[in-house]
Structures are given as C-alpha cells and as structure tokens.
C-alpha positions in Angstrom: -106.5 25.9 14.9 -108.8 22.9 13.6 -112.6 23.3 14.1 -114.6 20.3 15.7 -117.1 18.9 13.4 -120.5 17.7 15.3 -123.0 15.8 13.5 -126.8 16.0 14.8 -128.6 12.6 15.2 -130.8 13.6 12.5 -128.0 14.3 10.1 -126.5 10.9 10.9 -129.8 9.3 10.1 -129.7 11.0 6.9 -126.4 9.9 6.2 -127.2 6.3 7.0 -129.9 6.2 4.5 -127.7 6.9 1.6 -125.8 4.8 -1.0 -122.3 3.9 0.3 -120.6 5.6 -2.7 -122.5 8.9 -1.9 -121.5 8.6 1.9 -117.9 8.3 1.2 -118.0 11.6 -0.9 -119.9 13.2 1.9 -117.6 12.2 4.6 -114.9 13.6 2.8 -116.5 16.8 2.4 -117.5 16.8 5.9 -113.8 16.0 7.2 -112.5 19.1 5.0 -114.7 21.4 7.2 -112.2 20.7 10.1 -109.7 22.7 8.6 -111.8 25.1 6.4 -115.3 25.7 7.8 -116.1 27.9 5.0 -114.6 26.3 1.9 -114.7 27.7 -1.7 -118.3 27.1 -3.0 -119.8 27.3 0.3 -123.3 29.2 0.2 -124.7 31.3 2.9 -128.6 30.3 3.3 -130.9 33.0 2.9 -133.9 31.7 5.0 -131.9 30.4 8.1 -128.6 30.8 9.8 -126.1 28.4 8.4 -124.3 27.4 5.2 -124.7 24.5 2.5 -122.1 22.7 0.5 -122.6 20.5 -2.5 -121.6 16.9 -2.7 -123.1 15.6 -6.2 -127.0 15.8 -6.0 -126.8 16.0 -2.0 -126.5 19.0 0.0 -124.9 19.4 3.5 -126.3 22.0 5.7 -124.3 23.2 8.6 -123.8 26.0 11.1 -120.2 27.4 12.1 -119.5 28.7 15.6 -116.4 30.6 15.5 -116.1 31.3 19.3 -116.2 27.7 20.1 -114.6 26.6 17.0 -117.4 24.1 16.0 -119.2 23.1 12.9 -122.4 21.6 13.5 -123.9 19.3 10.5 -127.8 19.4 10.8 -129.1 18.0 7.5 -127.8 15.9 4.7 -130.5 15.3 1.8 -130.9 15.2 -1.9 -131.3 18.6 -3.6 -134.8 18.1 -4.2 -135.7 17.4 -0.7 -133.3 19.6 1.4 -134.9 22.9 1.6 -138.5 21.7 2.5 
C-alpha cells in the first residue's frame, strides 16, 4: 500500500525559494517516497527522529509514520544550512 506524503508549510516555503531546476529534482525524490518511504541511500538522523535523503546539494528531512502510512516532509534546505 502506498504512503501519503504530506509537506509542512515551512517545507513548502523552503521549496518555493529554490531554483526551478532544483525543485523539479526534489519533487521527483519526494514523489518516490509514496512507494518507498525508506529508499536506498536514506540516512537516519542522529540528533532527532526522522530521516534524510539527498538531492544534489539539498537535503530533504522527513518522518515516517508506519501505522498511519504517512511521510511528513518538514525541511528542505541546502546542505550547509539544513542542520542548523
């Protein structure tokens, strides 16, 4: 069964501020989370609950809720800024 991908308003704001070429790549990565919430290359975050995937120089941070079959995207930032 497919997961539902939800994007927090703060993550949407991050996405809206990025160049269009990067947005296309990131949306592709996010849409893949519907079928595979923990794809190859995903990293578990050490400091907080959740995971991260890479898209070029950008990082997509998200949480997976298996009982409700949802993926919550909560941050999309450049790799220099994402963990601050």
